[in-house]
C-alpha positions as CSV (number, residue, x, y, z in Angstrom):
1,M,-3.6,34.7,-10.0
2,T,-7.0,36.4,-10.4
3,N,-9.9,34.4,-9.3
4,Q,-10.8,33.9,-13.1
5,Q,-7.3,32.7,-14.2
6,N,-7.9,30.1,-11.5
7,S,-10.9,29.3,-13.2
8,D,-9.5,29.4,-16.4
9,L,-6.7,26.9,-14.8
10,E,-8.7,24.4,-12.8
11,R,-11.1,24.2,-17.0
12,T,-7.8,23.6,-18.6
13,I,-6.4,21.0,-16.4
14,T,-9.7,18.9,-15.9
15,A,-10.3,19.3,-19.9
16,W,-6.4,17.7,-20.6
17,L,-6.7,14.8,-18.3
18,S,-10.4,14.1,-20.1
19,D,-7.9,14.4,-23.3
20,R,-5.6,12.0,-21.8
21,Y,-7.8,9.2,-21.4
22,P,-6.7,6.5,-24.4
23,D,-3.0,7.8,-23.0
24,M,-3.8,6.4,-19.4
25,V,-5.4,3.1,-20.8
26,D,-2.4,2.6,-23.0
27,L,0.0,3.1,-20.1
28,L,-1.8,1.1,-17.4
29,E,-1.9,-2.2,-20.2
30,T,2.4,-1.6,-20.2
31,L,2.1,-1.5,-16.3
32,V,-0.4,-4.7,-15.8
33,N,1.7,-6.7,-18.4
34,T,4.4,-6.4,-16.6
35,D,5.1,-9.0,-14.1
36,S,6.1,-7.0,-10.4
37,G,5.8,-9.5,-7.5
38,S,7.5,-8.1,-4.6
39,Y,10.0,-10.4,-4.7
40,D,10.6,-10.0,-8.3
41,K,13.0,-6.5,-8.4
42,A,14.0,-6.6,-11.6
43,G,10.5,-7.0,-12.5
44,V,9.6,-4.0,-9.7
45,D,12.1,-1.8,-11.2
46,A,10.7,-2.2,-15.1
47,V,7.8,-1.4,-14.1
48,G,9.7,2.2,-12.6
49,A,11.8,2.0,-15.4
50,V,8.4,2.8,-17.9
51,I,7.4,5.4,-15.2
52,R,10.4,6.9,-15.2
53,S,10.5,7.3,-19.1
54,F,7.3,9.0,-19.2
55,L,7.6,11.2,-16.5
56,E,11.2,12.7,-18.4
57,D,9.8,12.9,-21.0
58,K,7.3,15.3,-19.8
59,G,10.4,17.2,-18.8
60,I,9.7,16.7,-15.1
61,A,13.0,15.5,-12.9
62,C,13.4,11.8,-11.4
63,D,15.8,10.4,-9.1
64,R,15.9,6.5,-8.6
65,L,16.5,6.0,-4.8
66,P,18.7,2.3,-5.0
67,I,17.4,-0.5,-3.0
68,E,19.8,-3.7,-3.2
69,T,17.2,-6.4,-2.2
70,R,13.9,-4.8,-3.7
71,G,12.3,-2.8,-6.0
72,D,14.3,0.9,-6.3
73,G,12.5,3.8,-5.1
74,L,11.4,6.2,-7.8
75,R,10.7,10.1,-6.7
76,A,9.4,12.8,-9.2
77,T,9.4,16.2,-8.6
78,V,7.7,19.1,-10.0
79,P,8.9,22.4,-8.9
80,V,7.1,25.7,-7.9
81,S,8.5,28.6,-7.9
82,G,8.0,31.4,-5.3
83,A,5.2,29.1,-3.6
84,G,5.7,30.4,-0.4
85,T,6.1,27.1,1.3
86,N,9.0,24.9,1.8
87,R,6.5,21.7,2.2
88,V,5.5,19.1,-0.5
89,I,2.3,17.9,-1.7
90,L,3.1,13.8,-1.8
91,M,1.4,11.7,-4.4
92,M,2.2,7.9,-3.0
93,G,1.8,4.6,-4.8
94,H,3.4,0.9,-5.1
95,R,4.4,-0.6,-8.1
96,D,4.7,-4.4,-6.5
97,T,1.7,-6.6,-7.0
98,V,1.2,-9.8,-5.2
99,F,1.1,-12.0,-8.0
100,P,4.5,-14.5,-8.8
101,K,6.2,-14.0,-12.3
102,G,4.5,-15.8,-14.7
103,E,1.0,-14.1,-14.0
104,V,0.9,-11.7,-16.8
105,S,1.4,-15.1,-19.3
106,K,-1.8,-16.8,-17.9
107,R,-3.8,-13.3,-18.2
108,P,-2.5,-10.5,-19.6
109,F,-3.8,-7.0,-19.5
110,S,-7.9,-7.3,-21.0
111,I,-11.2,-5.1,-21.1
112,E,-14.6,-6.0,-20.8
113,G,-17.6,-3.6,-21.1
114,N,-16.2,-0.8,-18.8
115,R,-13.7,-2.8,-16.7
116,A,-10.1,-3.9,-17.2
117,Y,-8.6,-6.8,-15.3
118,G,-5.1,-8.3,-15.2
119,P,-2.8,-8.9,-12.1
120,G,-2.5,-5.8,-10.2
121,V,-4.8,-3.7,-12.4
122,A,-6.7,-1.8,-9.3
123,D,-4.0,-2.7,-6.5
124,M,-2.1,-0.2,-7.3
125,K,-1.0,-0.4,-11.2
126,A,-4.8,2.1,-12.0
127,G,-3.2,4.5,-8.8
128,L,0.6,4.9,-10.8
129,V,-0.9,6.0,-13.8
130,M,-3.3,8.4,-12.2
131,N,-0.4,9.8,-10.3
132,A,1.9,10.1,-13.4
133,F,-0.7,11.8,-15.5
134,L,-1.1,14.3,-12.4
135,L,2.1,15.0,-12.2
136,A,2.4,15.4,-16.0
137,A,-0.7,17.9,-15.9
138,F,1.2,20.0,-13.3
139,A,4.4,20.4,-15.1
140,K,2.5,21.4,-18.0
141,F,0.2,24.2,-16.9
142,G,1.3,25.0,-13.4
143,G,-1.0,25.9,-10.2
144,A,0.3,24.0,-7.9
145,P,0.4,25.8,-4.6
146,A,3.8,23.9,-3.5
147,P,6.1,21.4,-5.0
148,L,4.7,17.8,-6.0
149,V,6.8,15.1,-5.3
150,G,5.7,11.3,-6.6
151,L,6.4,8.8,-5.0
152,F,6.4,5.5,-6.3
153,T,7.9,2.6,-4.4
154,G,8.3,-1.3,-4.4
155,D,7.6,-3.5,-1.8
156,E,4.2,-2.2,-0.2
157,E,2.6,-5.6,-0.7
158,I,4.9,-7.1,2.0
159,G,4.9,-4.7,4.8
160,S,7.3,-1.9,3.0
161,P,10.5,-3.0,4.7
162,T,12.6,-0.9,3.0
163,S,10.6,1.7,2.0
164,R,9.2,3.0,5.1
165,P,11.8,5.3,5.9
166,L,11.9,6.7,2.1
167,I,7.6,7.4,3.0
168,E,8.4,9.1,6.4
169,A,11.1,11.0,5.1
170,E,8.7,12.9,2.2
171,A,5.5,12.8,4.5
172,R,7.8,14.5,7.4
173,N,7.8,17.4,5.3
174,A,4.1,17.4,3.4
175,M,1.1,19.5,3.9
176,A,-0.9,16.6,2.3
177,V,-0.3,13.2,1.0
178,F,-2.7,11.7,-1.6
179,N,-2.1,7.7,-1.7
180,S,-3.6,5.8,-4.7
181,E,-4.8,2.7,-3.4
182,P,-8.1,2.0,-5.7
183,G,-10.5,3.9,-4.5
184,R,-13.8,0.8,-2.6
185,P,-15.9,-0.7,-4.5
186,S,-18.4,1.7,-3.6
187,G,-16.9,4.6,-4.8
188,N,-15.5,5.9,-1.8
189,I,-12.1,7.1,-0.2
190,V,-10.3,5.4,2.9
191,T,-9.8,7.5,6.0
192,G,-9.2,5.3,8.3
193,R,-7.2,1.8,8.2
194,K,-6.2,-0.6,10.7
195,G,-2.2,-0.8,11.8
196,G,-0.6,-4.6,11.5
197,V,2.3,-6.8,12.7
198,F,3.6,-9.5,10.7
199,F,5.6,-12.2,12.6
200,R,7.5,-15.7,11.9
201,C,8.2,-17.7,14.3
202,N,10.3,-20.8,14.7
203,V,9.8,-24.0,16.9
204,T,12.6,-26.2,17.5
205,G,12.4,-30.0,19.0
206,K,14.1,-33.1,18.6
207,A,13.7,-36.2,16.0
208,A,12.9,-39.4,16.8
209,H,11.3,-42.1,15.7
210,S,7.5,-42.0,16.2
211,G,7.7,-45.6,16.9
212,G,10.5,-47.3,18.0
213,N,11.6,-44.1,20.1
214,F,9.2,-42.0,20.5
215,Q,9.7,-41.1,23.7
216,D,13.3,-39.7,23.0
217,G,11.7,-36.9,20.4
218,V,10.4,-33.8,21.6
219,S,7.7,-32.3,19.3
220,A,8.2,-28.7,18.0
221,I,4.5,-29.4,16.3
222,E,3.0,-30.2,19.0
223,E,4.7,-27.0,20.6
224,L,3.3,-24.7,17.7
225,A,0.1,-26.5,18.3
226,R,-0.1,-24.7,21.6
227,K,1.1,-21.8,20.6
228,I,-1.4,-21.5,17.9
229,Q,-4.8,-21.5,20.3
230,S,-2.7,-19.4,22.3
231,W,-2.3,-16.5,19.8
232,H,-5.3,-17.0,18.4
233,R,-7.1,-16.1,22.2
234,L,-6.1,-13.0,21.8
235,T,-8.2,-11.9,19.6
236,D,-10.5,-9.0,20.5
237,L,-13.4,-8.3,18.0
238,S,-15.2,-5.9,20.0
239,K,-11.6,-3.8,20.1
240,G,-11.3,-4.3,16.4
241,Q,-8.1,-6.4,17.0
242,T,-7.3,-10.2,15.5
243,V,-4.4,-12.5,15.5
244,N,-4.1,-14.9,13.1
245,V,-1.7,-17.6,12.0
246,G,-2.2,-18.3,8.2
247,L,0.7,-20.3,7.5
248,I,2.3,-23.1,9.3
249,S,5.2,-25.7,8.5
250,G,7.0,-28.9,10.4
251,G,8.1,-31.8,10.4
252,Q,10.5,-34.1,8.9
253,S,8.3,-37.2,7.7
254,V,5.2,-38.3,9.3
255,N,6.8,-41.2,11.4
256,T,9.1,-38.9,13.1
257,V,8.7,-36.6,16.0
258,A,9.1,-33.1,14.2
259,P,12.4,-31.5,15.0
260,A,10.7,-28.2,13.5
261,A,7.9,-26.3,13.2
262,S,7.1,-22.5,12.0
263,C,4.4,-20.2,11.2
264,D,3.8,-16.0,10.2
265,I,1.3,-14.7,12.3
266,D,-0.7,-11.3,11.4
267,L,-1.8,-9.0,14.2
268,R,-4.4,-6.3,13.3
269,Y,-5.7,-3.5,15.3
270,V,-7.4,-0.6,15.4
271,E,-5.5,2.3,18.3
272,P,-2.3,2.5,17.8
273,E,-2.0,2.4,22.1
274,D,-2.8,-0.7,21.5
275,R,0.2,-1.7,19.5
276,D,2.7,-2.7,22.4
277,E,0.5,-4.5,24.8
278,V,-0.6,-7.2,22.0
279,V,2.7,-7.4,20.8
280,D,4.6,-8.6,23.9
281,S,1.8,-10.8,24.5
282,I,2.7,-12.5,21.4
283,R,6.5,-12.6,22.0
284,Q,5.5,-13.6,25.8
285,I,3.3,-16.5,24.0
286,S,6.5,-17.6,21.3
287,D,9.0,-17.0,24.1
288,T,7.0,-19.4,26.8
289,C,6.9,-23.2,26.0
290,S,5.1,-25.5,27.2
291,V,6.6,-29.1,26.0
292,D,9.7,-29.7,27.5
293,G,13.0,-29.6,25.5
294,T,11.6,-26.9,23.1
295,S,12.1,-23.5,22.1
296,A,11.1,-20.9,20.1
297,E,12.3,-17.6,18.1
298,I,10.0,-14.8,17.1
299,S,10.6,-11.9,14.6
300,I,8.7,-9.2,12.7
301,L,8.7,-9.7,9.1
302,G,6.8,-6.3,8.6
303,E,4.5,-3.8,9.8
304,F,2.3,-1.2,8.8
305,R,0.8,1.5,11.2
306,P,-2.8,2.6,11.2
307,V,-4.2,5.3,9.7
308,K,-5.9,7.8,12.1
309,Q,-8.0,10.7,10.9
310,S,-6.5,14.0,12.6
311,E,-8.2,17.2,12.6
312,A,-6.1,17.8,10.0
313,A,-6.8,15.2,7.5
314,A,-10.2,15.8,8.2
315,A,-10.3,18.8,6.9
316,L,-8.4,17.7,3.9
317,F,-10.7,15.0,3.5
318,A,-14.3,17.8,3.2
319,D,-12.1,19.2,0.7
320,Y,-11.5,16.8,-1.2
321,T,-15.3,15.3,-1.6
322,A,-16.8,18.9,-1.9
323,N,-14.1,18.9,-5.1
324,A,-14.9,15.3,-6.4
325,A,-18.8,16.7,-6.3
326,E,-17.7,18.8,-9.1
327,A,-15.9,15.8,-10.9
328,G,-19.4,14.0,-10.9
329,L,-18.1,11.7,-8.0
330,S,-20.1,11.3,-4.6
331,I,-17.2,9.9,-2.2
332,E,-17.6,9.1,1.2
333,G,-14.9,8.1,3.8
334,E,-14.3,4.6,4.3
335,F,-12.8,2.6,6.9
336,S,-10.6,-0.4,6.1
337,G,-9.1,-3.5,7.9
338,G,-6.3,-3.8,5.2
339,C,-3.4,-1.6,5.8
340,A,-1.1,0.4,3.5
341,D,1.5,3.0,3.4
342,S,-0.5,6.1,4.5
343,G,0.0,4.5,7.5
344,F,3.5,5.6,7.7
345,A,2.8,8.8,6.0
346,A,-0.1,9.5,9.1
347,G,2.3,8.5,11.8
348,V,4.7,10.8,11.1
349,G,1.7,13.6,11.4
350,A,1.1,14.2,7.7
351,P,-2.4,14.6,6.4
352,T,-3.4,11.8,4.4
353,L,-6.2,10.4,2.3
354,C,-5.7,6.6,1.0
355,G,-8.0,5.3,-1.9
356,V,-8.0,7.9,-3.5
357,G,-7.2,6.2,-6.8
358,P,-9.8,4.6,-9.7
359,V,-12.3,2.7,-8.3
360,G,-11.7,-1.3,-8.7
361,G,-12.4,-4.5,-6.6
362,K,-11.5,-8.4,-5.8
363,A,-7.4,-7.2,-5.4
364,H,-5.1,-10.1,-4.9
365,S,-7.3,-12.6,-6.8
366,P,-7.8,-13.6,-10.1
367,Q,-11.0,-11.6,-10.8
368,E,-9.2,-8.1,-9.5
369,Y,-10.8,-5.7,-11.7
370,L,-10.7,-1.4,-12.3
371,E,-13.8,0.6,-13.3
372,L,-12.3,2.2,-16.4
373,E,-14.8,5.4,-16.5
374,T,-13.3,6.5,-13.2
375,I,-9.3,6.8,-13.9
376,V,-10.3,10.2,-15.0
377,P,-12.9,11.9,-12.9
378,R,-10.7,10.9,-10.0
379,A,-7.6,12.1,-11.4
380,Q,-9.7,15.4,-11.9
381,A,-10.8,15.5,-8.1
382,A,-7.3,15.6,-7.0
383,A,-6.5,18.3,-9.6
384,L,-9.0,20.4,-8.1
385,T,-8.3,19.8,-4.2
386,I,-4.4,20.4,-5.1
387,L,-5.5,23.4,-6.8
388,R,-7.5,25.1,-4.4
389,M,-5.3,24.6,-1.6
390,R,-3.4,27.4,0.1
391,P,0.2,27.2,0.2
392,G,0.9,27.1,4.2
393,G,-1.5,23.6,4.1
């Protein structure tokens, strides 16, 4: 393809994306108005069905990846003939939200000024819309240097326990990964993230009447309280390492020595090499009981890997920001304490960018919003970056 042909194709695709803005908003409204909390398999799959219908209508092949307990995976492919590479360009997004079933009926999709509101409007249904239209653009006009894969998963908000293998399998063969989590409120994208591990600890004691035979009881709550203090002492802000007990429960009644107690623990860390040491410390605190007669068990509920910017990812970021400037955007990289599926892709060595979706803020709250005017330019920035890649990566 000549330079002139390349330029013509770039103008064609960016113009087509601009013209699709009303359609993007329509699809976004449909997705937002479909409840899809992580534990609502039917809802998450309903969002997948909408996306699949949209893509198949554009002639894009979609494979459903069945998952028994959570939302199914959806893998869309736009092949490229004669591209000269067996590697792919991966665009990722999750269909689940943190909101319970029925949230949509309380506050459905709405628009006020240049902002859209509704459950998951930014995190990350706008990113799903952007990815769907990017796939549609390249299916219609071609121009990608490698096959495009759109991976739409269903359990990111709870640590992707069933989606992680799907993501890692695709990312191992990827020359570039774009995770369309929302752009930061500043307009920047994410170039680094903390890793996270989520635990549950269950403590067992012995019930007894708190007045009549207190001495016969063994308080699981007392043991858990001591453990919580020890876990929190593992926090080291100088390293960006935090341990937080975010949920606790236990006891039988106010006048009973507590026979059981439990808590959920959130670990965040920056450096991959720190992970094993602090996880071992958390487990050791669980295993070591100081209240005689108590015992404890701990398990990992979910885990995200950190995003560390590799040399290849830094080069991809430089290309992306230059192309974003042509789409009218001034973008820098930010570090985020939050976790995302991008960590799984980066963890297997794929050059990865995160937060390339439309800009939004206040995620996981009733005030969550999306800057509507960013949908098209963010899609254009990604399209230009893909168009200008070399087949060799």
